DSSP file (Angstrom, degrees, kcal/mol; ACC not computed):
  #  RESIDUE AA STRUCTURE BP1 BP2  ACC     N-H-->O    O-->H-N    N-H-->O    O-->H-N    TCO  KAPPA ALPHA  PHI   PSI    X-CA   Y-CA   Z-CA
    1    1 A M              0   0    0      0, 0.0     2,-0.2     0, 0.0   117,-0.0   0.000 360.0 360.0 360.0 134.5    0.6   14.1   18.9
    2    2 A V        -     0   0    0      1,-0.1     2,-0.6     2,-0.0     3,-0.1  -0.472 360.0-107.3 -72.9 136.2    1.3   11.8   16.0
    3    3 A N     >  -     0   0    0     -2,-0.2     4,-2.0     1,-0.2     5,-0.2  -0.516  27.0-153.9 -64.6 112.6    3.8   13.0   13.5
    4    4 A F  H  > S+     0   0    0     -2,-0.6     4,-2.4     1,-0.2     5,-0.2   0.914  92.2  49.5 -60.6 -47.2    1.7   14.0   10.5
    5    5 A L  H  > S+     0   0    0      1,-0.2     4,-2.5     2,-0.2    -1,-0.2   0.851 108.9  54.5 -63.3 -33.1    4.5   13.5    7.9
    6    6 A G  H  > S+     0   0    0      2,-0.2     4,-2.4     1,-0.2    -1,-0.2   0.901 108.5  47.8 -66.7 -40.5    5.2   10.1    9.4
    7    7 A M  H  X S+     0   0    0     -4,-2.0     4,-2.7     2,-0.2   102,-0.5   0.894 111.7  50.0 -65.7 -40.1    1.6    9.1    8.9
    8    8 A V  H  X S+     0   0    0     -4,-2.4     4,-2.7     2,-0.2    -2,-0.2   0.937 111.3  49.2 -62.7 -45.0    1.6   10.4    5.4
    9    9 A G  H  X S+     0   0    0     -4,-2.5     4,-2.3     2,-0.2    -2,-0.2   0.914 113.0  46.2 -59.1 -45.7    4.7    8.4    4.6
   10   10 A I  H  X S+     0   0    0     -4,-2.4     4,-2.6     2,-0.2    -1,-0.2   0.896 111.3  52.3 -66.4 -38.5    3.3    5.3    6.1
   11   11 A A  H  X S+     0   0    0     -4,-2.7     4,-2.6     1,-0.2    96,-0.5   0.915 108.7  51.1 -63.6 -40.7    0.0    5.8    4.2
   12   12 A A  H  X S+     0   0    0     -4,-2.7     4,-2.4     2,-0.2    -2,-0.2   0.913 109.0  51.2 -61.7 -41.6    2.0    6.2    1.0
   13   13 A V  H  X S+     0   0    0     -4,-2.3     4,-3.0     2,-0.2     5,-0.2   0.954 110.4  48.7 -60.5 -49.4    3.9    2.9    1.7
   14   14 A A  H  X S+     0   0    0     -4,-2.6     4,-2.8     1,-0.2     5,-0.2   0.924 110.7  51.1 -57.0 -45.5    0.6    1.1    2.3
   15   15 A T  H  X S+     0   0    0     -4,-2.6     4,-1.6     1,-0.2    90,-0.5   0.917 111.8  46.5 -58.3 -43.5   -0.8    2.5   -0.9
   16   16 A L  H  <>S+     0   0    0     -4,-2.4     5,-2.6     2,-0.2    -2,-0.2   0.912 112.0  50.8 -68.3 -40.1    2.2    1.4   -2.8
   17   17 A L  H ><5S+     0   0    0     -4,-3.0     3,-1.7     1,-0.2    -2,-0.2   0.932 110.5  49.3 -59.5 -44.0    2.2   -2.1   -1.3
   18   18 A A  H 3<5S+     0   0    0     -4,-2.8    -1,-0.2    87,-0.3    -2,-0.2   0.796 108.1  54.1 -66.4 -28.4   -1.5   -2.4   -2.1
   19   19 A A  T 3<5S-     0   0    0     -4,-1.6    -1,-0.3    -5,-0.2    -2,-0.2   0.334 115.5-118.6 -87.8   8.0   -0.7   -1.4   -5.7
   20   20 A C  T < 5 +     0   0    0     -3,-1.7     2,-0.6     1,-0.2    27,-0.3   0.766  60.2 153.5  64.7  28.2    1.8   -4.1   -5.8
   21   21 A S      < +     0   0    0     -5,-2.6    -1,-0.2     1,-0.2    27,-0.2  -0.800  16.5 161.0 -93.6 121.6    4.7   -1.7   -6.4
   22   22 A S  S    S+     0   0    0     25,-1.2     2,-0.4    -2,-0.6    -1,-0.2   0.646  73.3  31.7-106.9 -25.5    8.1   -2.8   -5.3
   23   23 A S        -     0   0    0     24,-0.4    26,-1.1     2,-0.0     2,-0.5  -0.954  64.7-174.5-138.2 119.2   10.2   -0.4   -7.4
   24   24 A L  E     +a   49   0A   0     -2,-0.4     2,-0.3    -3,-0.1    26,-0.2  -0.930  11.5 168.6-109.5 133.6    9.1    3.1   -8.4
   25   25 A G  E     -a   50   0A   0     24,-0.6    26,-1.6    -2,-0.5     2,-0.5  -0.939  25.3-140.8-137.1 161.9   11.2    5.2  -10.7
   26   26 A S  E     +a   51   0A   0     -2,-0.3     2,-0.3    24,-0.2    26,-0.1  -0.981  37.2 141.5-126.3 119.8   10.6    8.4  -12.5
   27   27 A T  E     -a   52   0A   0     24,-1.3    26,-0.6    -2,-0.5    -2,-0.1  -0.990  45.9-150.6-154.4 147.6   11.9    8.8  -16.0
   28   28 A D  S    S+     0   0    0     -2,-0.3    24,-0.1    24,-0.2    26,-0.1   0.368  70.0 110.1 -95.6   2.1   10.8   10.3  -19.2
   29   29 A E  S    S-     0   0    0     22,-0.2    -2,-0.1     1,-0.1    24,-0.1  -0.488  77.5-106.2 -76.5 146.5   12.8    7.6  -21.1
   30   30 A P    >   -     0   0    0      0, 0.0     3,-2.1     0, 0.0     6,-0.4  -0.304  36.2-103.0 -65.1 158.7   11.0    5.0  -23.1
   31   31 A A  T 3  S+     0   0    0      1,-0.3    30,-0.1    30,-0.2    -2,-0.1   0.791 119.2  57.1 -55.3 -30.7   11.0    1.5  -21.6
   32   32 A S  T 3  S+     0   0    0      4,-0.1    -1,-0.3    29,-0.1    29,-0.0   0.462  83.6 113.4 -85.8   1.4   13.6    0.2  -24.0
   33   33 A S  S <> S-     0   0    0     -3,-2.1     4,-1.8     1,-0.1     5,-0.1  -0.286  77.0-120.1 -71.4 158.3   16.2    2.9  -23.0
   34   34 A S  H  > S+     0   0    0      1,-0.2     4,-1.2     2,-0.2    -1,-0.1   0.801 110.7  62.3 -65.9 -29.5   19.4    2.1  -21.3
   35   35 A A  H  4 S+     0   0    0      1,-0.2     4,-0.3     2,-0.2    -1,-0.2   0.935 110.7  36.4 -61.5 -47.7   18.4    4.3  -18.4
   36   36 A S  H >4 S+     0   0    0     -6,-0.4     3,-0.9     1,-0.2    -1,-0.2   0.799 112.8  58.4 -78.7 -24.8   15.3    2.2  -17.5
   37   37 A S  H 3< S+     0   0    0     -4,-1.8    -1,-0.2     1,-0.2    -2,-0.2   0.730  98.8  61.1 -74.7 -19.7   17.0   -1.1  -18.3
   38   38 A S  T 3< S+     0   0    0     -4,-1.2    -1,-0.2    -3,-0.2    -2,-0.2   0.614  83.1 104.3 -80.9 -10.7   19.8   -0.4  -15.8
   39   39 A A  S <  S-     0   0    0     -3,-0.9   -14,-0.0    -4,-0.3     2,-0.0  -0.348  87.9 -91.6 -69.0 152.4   17.2   -0.3  -13.0
   40   40 A A        -     0   0    0      1,-0.1    -1,-0.1    -2,-0.0    -2,-0.1  -0.358  45.1-114.0 -62.9 140.8   17.0   -3.2  -10.6
   41   41 A A        -     0   0    0      1,-0.1    -1,-0.1    -3,-0.1    -4,-0.0  -0.541  33.1-107.1 -74.2 140.9   14.5   -5.8  -11.7
   42   42 A P        -     0   0    0      0, 0.0     3,-0.1     0, 0.0    -1,-0.1  -0.295  42.2 -91.0 -64.8 154.3   11.4   -6.3   -9.5
   43   43 A A    >   -     0   0    0      1,-0.1     3,-1.8     4,-0.1   -21,-0.1  -0.288  58.5 -82.8 -58.4 149.3   11.2   -9.5   -7.4
   44   44 A P  T 3  S+     0   0    0      0, 0.0    -1,-0.1     0, 0.0     3,-0.1  -0.303 117.3  17.8 -56.5 135.9    9.4  -12.4   -9.2
   45   45 A G  T 3  S+     0   0    0      1,-0.2    99,-0.7    -3,-0.1     2,-0.5   0.556 100.8 112.0  78.0   9.3    5.6  -12.0   -8.9
   46   46 A V    <   -     0   0    0     -3,-1.8    -1,-0.2    98,-0.1     2,-0.2  -0.964  67.0-125.7-119.9 130.9    5.7   -8.3   -7.9
   47   47 A M        -     0   0    0     -2,-0.5   -25,-1.2   -27,-0.3     2,-0.4  -0.444  18.1-147.6 -71.6 137.9    4.4   -5.7  -10.2
   48   48 A S        -     0   0    0    -27,-0.2     2,-0.4    -2,-0.2    11,-0.4  -0.908  14.8-171.8-108.7 134.7    6.8   -2.8  -11.1
   49   49 A V  E     +a   24   0A   0    -26,-1.1   -24,-0.6    -2,-0.4     2,-0.3  -0.991  12.9 156.1-129.0 135.6    5.3    0.6  -11.8
   50   50 A R  E     -aB  25  57A   0      7,-2.0     7,-2.7    -2,-0.4     2,-0.4  -0.926  40.3-102.2-146.5 172.7    7.2    3.6  -13.1
   51   51 A V  E     +aB  26  56A   0    -26,-1.6   -24,-1.3    -2,-0.3     2,-0.4  -0.849  29.3 178.7-101.7 134.8    6.5    6.9  -14.9
   52   52 A S  E >   -aB  27  55A   0      3,-2.8     3,-1.7    -2,-0.4     2,-0.5  -0.946  68.0 -46.0-133.6 110.5    7.2    7.2  -18.7
   53   53 A G  T 3  S-     0   0    0    -26,-0.6   -24,-0.1    -2,-0.4   -26,-0.1  -0.544 124.2 -23.8  66.8-118.1    6.2   10.6  -20.1
   54   54 A N  T 3  S+     0   0    0     -2,-0.5     2,-0.3   -26,-0.1    -1,-0.3   0.014 124.1  81.3-112.7  26.7    2.8   11.3  -18.7
   55   55 A Q  E <  S-B   52   0A   0     -3,-1.7    -3,-2.8    10,-0.0     2,-0.4  -0.926  73.4-123.6-130.7 153.8    1.8    7.7  -18.0
   56   56 A L  E     -B   51   0A   0      8,-0.5     8,-2.5    -2,-0.3     2,-0.3  -0.824  38.9-173.6 -88.4 134.6    2.3    5.0  -15.4
   57   57 A V  E     -BC  50  63A   0     -7,-2.7    -7,-2.0    -2,-0.4     2,-0.1  -0.907  17.9-126.7-130.1 158.2    3.8    1.9  -17.1
   58   58 A D    >   -     0   0    0      4,-2.2     3,-2.1    -2,-0.3    -9,-0.1  -0.202  49.8 -77.4 -89.2-172.9    4.5   -1.7  -16.1
   59   59 A E  T 3  S+     0   0    0    -11,-0.4   -10,-0.1     1,-0.3    -1,-0.0   0.721 133.2  51.7 -64.2 -21.0    7.8   -3.6  -16.4
   60   60 A Q  T 3  S-     0   0    0      2,-0.1    -1,-0.3   -28,-0.0   -29,-0.1   0.425 119.7-108.6 -89.9  -1.0    7.1   -4.1  -20.1
   61   61 A G  S <  S+     0   0    0     -3,-2.1   -30,-0.2     1,-0.3    -2,-0.1   0.573  71.6 144.3  81.9  11.1    6.5   -0.5  -20.7
   62   62 A E        -     0   0    0      1,-0.1    -4,-2.2   -31,-0.0    -1,-0.3  -0.676  56.6-107.4 -82.6 135.3    2.7   -1.0  -21.2
   63   63 A P  B     -C   57   0A   0      0, 0.0     2,-0.3     0, 0.0    -6,-0.3  -0.327  37.2-163.3 -61.1 140.0    0.5    1.8  -19.8
   64   64 A I        -     0   0    0     -8,-2.5     2,-0.5    -6,-0.0    -8,-0.5  -0.913  10.6-145.5-121.2 153.3   -1.4    0.9  -16.6
   65   65 A R        -     0   0    0     -2,-0.3     2,-0.5   -10,-0.1   -10,-0.0  -0.979  13.4-140.4-118.8 124.3   -4.4    2.5  -15.1
   66   66 A L        -     0   0    0     -2,-0.5     2,-0.6    36,-0.0    36,-0.1  -0.734  14.0-169.9 -83.5 124.8   -4.7    2.6  -11.3
   67   67 A V        +     0   0    0     -2,-0.5    36,-2.6    34,-0.1    37,-1.2  -0.944  27.5 170.0-114.1 103.3   -8.3    2.0  -10.1
   68   68 A G  E     -d  104   0B   0     -2,-0.6     2,-0.3    34,-0.2    37,-0.2  -0.737  28.5-160.0-125.6 167.5   -8.2    2.8   -6.5
   69   69 A V  E     -d  105   0B   0     35,-1.3    37,-2.8    -2,-0.3     2,-0.5  -0.926  23.9-122.3-134.2 158.1  -10.3    3.3   -3.3
   70   70 A N  E     -d  106   0B   0     -2,-0.3     2,-0.6    35,-0.2    37,-0.2  -0.922  23.2-171.1 -99.0 125.7   -9.6    5.0    0.0
   71   71 A F        -     0   0    0     35,-2.9     3,-0.4    -2,-0.5     2,-0.2  -0.808   9.6-173.7-121.7  88.4  -10.2    2.6    2.9
   72   72 A S        +     0   0    0     -2,-0.6    37,-0.1     1,-0.2    35,-0.0  -0.520  47.8  80.4 -78.1 147.2  -10.0    4.7    6.1
   73   73 A G     >  +     0   0    0     35,-0.3    13,-1.9    -2,-0.2     4,-0.6   0.234  64.7  83.9 144.4 -13.2  -10.1    3.0    9.5
   74   74 A A  B  4 S+e  109   0C   0     34,-0.5    36,-0.6    -3,-0.4     4,-0.2   0.428  79.2  71.3 -92.3   2.7   -6.7    1.7   10.3
   75   75 A Q  T  4 S+     0   0    0     34,-0.2    -1,-0.2     2,-0.1    38,-0.1   0.672 106.5  20.9 -96.8 -14.1   -5.4    4.9   11.7
   76   76 A Y  T  > S+     0   0    0     -3,-0.3     4,-1.6     8,-0.1     3,-0.4   0.773 103.0  68.9-120.9 -40.0   -7.2    5.4   15.0
   77   77 A A  T  <>S+     0   0    0     -4,-0.6     5,-3.0     1,-0.2     6,-0.7   0.871 101.3  51.7 -56.0 -41.7   -8.7    2.2   16.5
   78   78 A C  T >45S+     0   0    0      6,-0.4     3,-1.0     1,-0.2    43,-0.5   0.903 109.4  49.4 -62.2 -40.8   -5.2    0.7   17.3
   79   79 A A  T 345S+     0   0    0     -3,-0.4    -1,-0.2     1,-0.3    -2,-0.2   0.781 112.6  48.7 -70.4 -24.8   -4.1    3.9   19.1
   80   80 A E  T 3<5S-     0   0    0     -4,-1.6    -1,-0.3     3,-0.1    -2,-0.2   0.380 115.9-113.5 -95.2   4.7   -7.3    3.9   21.2
   81   81 A G  T < 5S+     0   0    0     -3,-1.0    -3,-0.2    -4,-0.3    -2,-0.1   0.742  84.0 117.6  75.7  23.6   -7.0    0.2   22.1
   82   82 A L  S   <S-     0   0    0     -5,-3.0     2,-0.3     1,-0.4    -4,-0.2   0.507  80.8 -82.9-102.5  -8.0  -10.1   -0.8   20.1
   83   83 A G        -     0   0    0     -6,-0.7    -1,-0.4     1,-0.1    -2,-0.2  -0.932  54.9 -63.5 136.0-161.0   -8.6   -3.1   17.5
   84   84 A F  S    S+     0   0    0     -2,-0.3    -6,-0.4     1,-0.2     2,-0.4   0.764 114.1  29.7 -97.8 -29.1   -6.7   -2.8   14.2
   85   85 A F        -     0   0    0     -8,-0.1   -11,-0.2    -3,-0.1    -1,-0.2  -0.950  46.8-167.8-128.2 148.0   -9.6   -1.2   12.2
   86   86 A D  S    S+     0   0    0    -13,-1.9   -12,-0.1    -2,-0.4   -13,-0.1   0.267  80.0  70.6-112.4   8.6  -12.5    1.0   13.0
   87   87 A A  S    S-     0   0    0    -14,-0.2     2,-1.8   -16,-0.1   -14,-0.1  -0.800 108.9 -83.8-113.1 161.1  -14.1    0.4    9.6
   88   88 A P        +     0   0    0      0, 0.0     2,-1.3     0, 0.0     5,-0.1  -0.470  49.4 175.1 -70.9  89.9  -15.5   -2.9    8.6
   89   89 A A        +     0   0    0     -2,-1.8     2,-0.2     4,-0.1    -4,-0.0  -0.428  35.2 135.3 -90.6  57.9  -12.4   -4.8    7.4
   90   90 A T  S  > S-     0   0    0     -2,-1.3     4,-2.3     1,-0.1     5,-0.2  -0.504  75.5-102.8-105.4 169.7  -14.3   -7.9    6.8
   91   91 A D  H  > S+     0   0    0      1,-0.2     4,-2.5     2,-0.2     5,-0.2   0.869 122.8  57.2 -59.3 -33.6  -14.5  -10.6    4.1
   92   92 A T  H  > S+     0   0    0      2,-0.2     4,-1.9     1,-0.2    -1,-0.2   0.908 108.0  44.6 -63.6 -42.3  -17.7   -8.9    3.0
   93   93 A S  H  > S+     0   0    0      2,-0.2     4,-2.7     1,-0.2    -1,-0.2   0.871 112.4  52.8 -72.0 -35.5  -16.0   -5.5    2.5
   94   94 A I  H  X S+     0   0    0     -4,-2.3     4,-2.6     2,-0.2    -2,-0.2   0.902 109.0  49.6 -63.3 -42.4  -13.1   -7.2    0.8
   95   95 A T  H  X S+     0   0    0     -4,-2.5     4,-1.7     2,-0.2    -2,-0.2   0.905 111.6  49.0 -63.2 -42.9  -15.5   -8.9   -1.6
   96   96 A A  H  X S+     0   0    0     -4,-1.9     4,-0.7     2,-0.2    -2,-0.2   0.942 112.2  48.4 -62.8 -47.2  -17.2   -5.5   -2.3
   97   97 A L  H ><>S+     0   0    0     -4,-2.7     3,-1.1     1,-0.2     5,-0.9   0.929 113.6  45.1 -60.9 -47.3  -13.8   -3.8   -2.9
   98   98 A T  H ><5S+     0   0    0     -4,-2.6     3,-1.7     1,-0.2    -1,-0.2   0.778 102.7  65.3 -72.9 -23.0  -12.5   -6.4   -5.3
   99   99 A S  H 3<5S+     0   0    0     -4,-1.7    -1,-0.2     1,-0.3    -2,-0.2   0.702  93.8  62.6 -67.4 -18.0  -15.8   -6.6   -7.2
  100  100 A W  T <<5S-     0   0    0     -3,-1.1    -1,-0.3    -4,-0.7    -2,-0.2   0.462 116.5-115.0 -85.6  -0.3  -15.2   -3.0   -8.3
  101  101 A G  T < 5 +     0   0    0     -3,-1.7    -3,-0.2     1,-0.2   -34,-0.1   0.816  52.5 173.4  74.2  29.4  -12.0   -4.1  -10.1
  102  102 A I      < +     0   0    0     -5,-0.9   -34,-0.2     1,-0.1    -1,-0.2  -0.319  25.1 175.7 -70.4 154.0   -9.6   -2.2   -7.9
  103  103 A N        +     0   0    0    -36,-2.6     2,-0.3     1,-0.3   -35,-0.2   0.197  68.4  45.2-137.4  11.1   -5.9   -2.5   -8.2
  104  104 A A  E     -d   68   0B   0    -37,-1.2   -35,-1.3   -85,-0.1     2,-0.4  -0.981  59.3-168.5-154.9 144.3   -4.8    0.1   -5.7
  105  105 A V  E     -d   69   0B   0    -90,-0.5     2,-0.7    -2,-0.3   -87,-0.3  -0.996  16.2-145.9-137.8 131.2   -5.9    1.0   -2.1
  106  106 A R  E     +d   70   0B   0    -37,-2.8   -35,-2.9    -2,-0.4   -94,-0.1  -0.890  24.5 178.7 -90.8 117.1   -5.0    4.1    0.0
  107  107 A L        -     0   0    0     -2,-0.7   -93,-0.2   -96,-0.5   -35,-0.1  -0.889  17.8-148.7-123.4  95.0   -4.9    2.8    3.5
  108  108 A P        -     0   0    0      0, 0.0   -34,-0.5     0, 0.0   -35,-0.3  -0.444  21.1-167.5 -69.0 138.0   -4.0    5.5    6.0
  109  109 A L  B     -e   74   0C   0   -102,-0.5     2,-0.6    -2,-0.1   -34,-0.2  -0.733  21.8-115.4-120.0 169.1   -2.0    4.1    9.0
  110  110 A N     >  -     0   0    0    -36,-0.6     4,-2.6    -2,-0.2     5,-0.2  -0.923  12.8-150.2-108.7 124.5   -1.0    5.3   12.4
  111  111 A E  H  > S+     0   0    0     -2,-0.6     4,-2.7     1,-0.2     5,-0.2   0.901  97.6  54.4 -61.2 -42.5    2.7    5.7   13.0
  112  112 A S  H  >>S+     0   0    0      1,-0.2     5,-2.3     2,-0.2     4,-0.7   0.890 113.1  43.2 -60.5 -37.9    2.4    5.0   16.7
  113  113 A C  H  45S+     0   0    0      3,-0.2    13,-2.5     2,-0.2     3,-0.4   0.931 114.6  48.7 -72.9 -46.0    0.6    1.7   16.0
  114  114 A W  H  <5S+     0   0    0     -4,-2.6    16,-0.2     1,-0.2    -2,-0.2   0.916 122.9  33.6 -62.3 -43.7    3.0    0.7   13.1
  115  115 A L  H  <5S-     0   0    0     -4,-2.7    -1,-0.2    -5,-0.2    -2,-0.2   0.485 105.0-126.0 -92.7  -3.5    6.1    1.4   15.2
  116  116 A D  T  <5 +     0   0    0     -4,-0.7     2,-0.3    -3,-0.4    -3,-0.2   0.970  64.9 131.0  55.5  57.4    4.6    0.4   18.6
  117  117 A I    > < +     0   0    0     -5,-2.3     3,-0.9    -6,-0.2    -1,-0.2  -0.802  37.6  43.2-130.0 171.3    5.5    3.7   20.2
  118  118 A N  T 3  S-     0   0    0     -2,-0.3    -1,-0.1     1,-0.2    -6,-0.1   0.782 126.2 -56.8  63.2  31.3    3.7    6.4   22.3
  119  119 A G  T 3  S+     0   0    0      1,-0.2    -1,-0.2    -3,-0.1     2,-0.1   0.615  81.6 162.6  84.4  11.7    1.9    4.0   24.6
  120  120 A V    <   -     0   0    0     -3,-0.9    -1,-0.2    -8,-0.2     5,-0.1  -0.434  50.5 -99.0 -66.8 140.6    0.0    1.9   22.1
  121  121 A E    >>  -     0   0    0    -43,-0.5     3,-1.8     1,-0.1     4,-0.9  -0.327  27.7-126.0 -56.7 136.5   -1.2   -1.4   23.6
  122  122 A D  G >4 S+     0   0    0      1,-0.3     3,-0.7     2,-0.2     6,-0.3   0.865 108.1  62.9 -53.8 -38.5    1.2   -4.3   22.6
  123  123 A A  G 34 S+     0   0    0      1,-0.2    -1,-0.3     5,-0.1    -2,-0.1   0.753 115.1  30.9 -61.1 -23.5   -1.7   -6.3   21.2
  124  124 A F  G <4 S+     0   0    0     -3,-1.8    -1,-0.2   -46,-0.1     2,-0.2   0.398 110.7  76.5-116.5   1.0   -2.4   -3.6   18.6
  125  125 A G  S X< S-     0   0    0     -4,-0.9     3,-1.2    -3,-0.7     4,-0.4  -0.653  85.3  -5.8-114.2 167.2    1.1   -2.2   18.0
  126  126 A G  T 3> S+     0   0    0    -13,-2.5     4,-2.6   -14,-0.3     3,-0.3  -0.248 126.7   4.0  58.8-130.8    4.3   -3.1   16.2
  127  127 A A  H 3> S+     0   0    0      1,-0.2     4,-2.9     2,-0.2    -1,-0.3   0.855 131.6  56.4 -58.9 -37.5    4.5   -6.5   14.6
  128  128 A N  H <> S+     0   0    0     -3,-1.2     4,-2.3    -6,-0.3    -1,-0.2   0.925 111.0  44.5 -59.2 -44.8    0.9   -7.3   15.5
  129  129 A N  H  > S+     0   0    0     -4,-0.4     4,-2.6   -16,-0.3     5,-0.2   0.945 114.1  48.0 -64.0 -48.9   -0.3   -4.2   13.6
  130  130 A R  H  X S+     0   0    0     -4,-2.6     4,-2.8   -16,-0.2    -2,-0.2   0.889 112.0  49.9 -60.8 -40.5    1.9   -4.8   10.7
  131  131 A D  H  X S+     0   0    0     -4,-2.9     4,-2.8    -5,-0.2     5,-0.2   0.928 111.3  48.8 -64.3 -45.4    0.8   -8.5   10.4
  132  132 A A  H  X S+     0   0    0     -4,-2.3     4,-2.1    -5,-0.2    -2,-0.2   0.934 114.8  45.0 -61.4 -45.6   -2.9   -7.4   10.6
  133  133 A I  H  X S+     0   0    0     -4,-2.6     4,-2.5     2,-0.2    -2,-0.2   0.931 114.1  49.1 -61.1 -47.5   -2.4   -4.8    7.9
  134  134 A G  H  X S+     0   0    0     -4,-2.8     4,-2.7    -5,-0.2    -2,-0.2   0.904 110.4  51.2 -60.3 -42.7   -0.4   -7.2    5.8
  135  135 A D  H  X S+     0   0    0     -4,-2.8     4,-1.9     2,-0.2    -1,-0.2   0.900 110.4  48.8 -63.0 -42.7   -3.1   -9.9    6.2
  136  136 A W  H  X S+     0   0    0     -4,-2.1     4,-0.8    -5,-0.2    -1,-0.2   0.915 111.8  48.3 -66.7 -41.5   -5.8   -7.5    5.1
  137  137 A V  H >X>S+     0   0    0     -4,-2.5     3,-0.9     1,-0.2     5,-0.6   0.911 109.8  53.2 -61.4 -42.6   -3.8   -6.4    2.1
  138  138 A A  H ><5S+     0   0    0     -4,-2.7     3,-1.4     1,-0.3    -1,-0.2   0.861 101.7  59.3 -63.4 -34.8   -3.1  -10.0    1.1
  139  139 A K  H 3<5S+     0   0    0     -4,-1.9    -1,-0.3     1,-0.3    -2,-0.2   0.762  93.8  66.0 -67.3 -21.0   -6.8  -10.8    1.2
  140  140 A L  H <<5S-     0   0    0     -3,-0.9    -1,-0.3    -4,-0.8    -2,-0.2   0.759  97.5-143.6 -70.5 -21.2   -7.4   -8.2   -1.5
  141  141 A G  T <<5 +     0   0    0     -3,-1.4    -3,-0.1    -4,-0.5    -2,-0.1   0.798  55.2 136.5  68.2  29.0   -5.5  -10.4   -3.8
  142  142 A L      < +     0   0    0     -5,-0.6     2,-0.3     2,-0.0    -1,-0.1   0.625  47.6  85.6 -86.3 -12.7   -3.8   -7.4   -5.6
  143  143 A R              0   0    0     -6,-0.2   -97,-0.1    -5,-0.2  -125,-0.0  -0.656 360.0 360.0 -90.5 146.8   -0.4   -9.0   -5.6
  144  144 A D              0   0    0    -99,-0.7   -98,-0.1    -2,-0.3    -1,-0.1   0.482 360.0 360.0 -72.8 360.0    0.6  -11.4   -8.4
């Protein structure tokens, strides 16, 4: 049986990656405070998202709005030896998703596939799985 908390954690990581978040912090301090300025700067070309009061803000302290979708399909096919996705993860679906103006995606993943454990076929597990997921996320063009 797949560890449910592990799947939730991996899904959260995929969501954050898709939302271009490299550093998440939680603070009620304004962006100009010494508390937020002491945080590590994000890598060049990577969006930084943090909480300020009751809003998500970018690295300049400007409010951002996440417009997201749920894209289910990467959590079962790999474990069943059917491929990486059981949903249409095609260029057509990517075009449809991006046409909606999304900037975040929830992509549930399978811990066994991601970590290549519990008898997942080598073709669909570990680095192969991570590469396929990473390629799909990159095609969305959500990273700067």
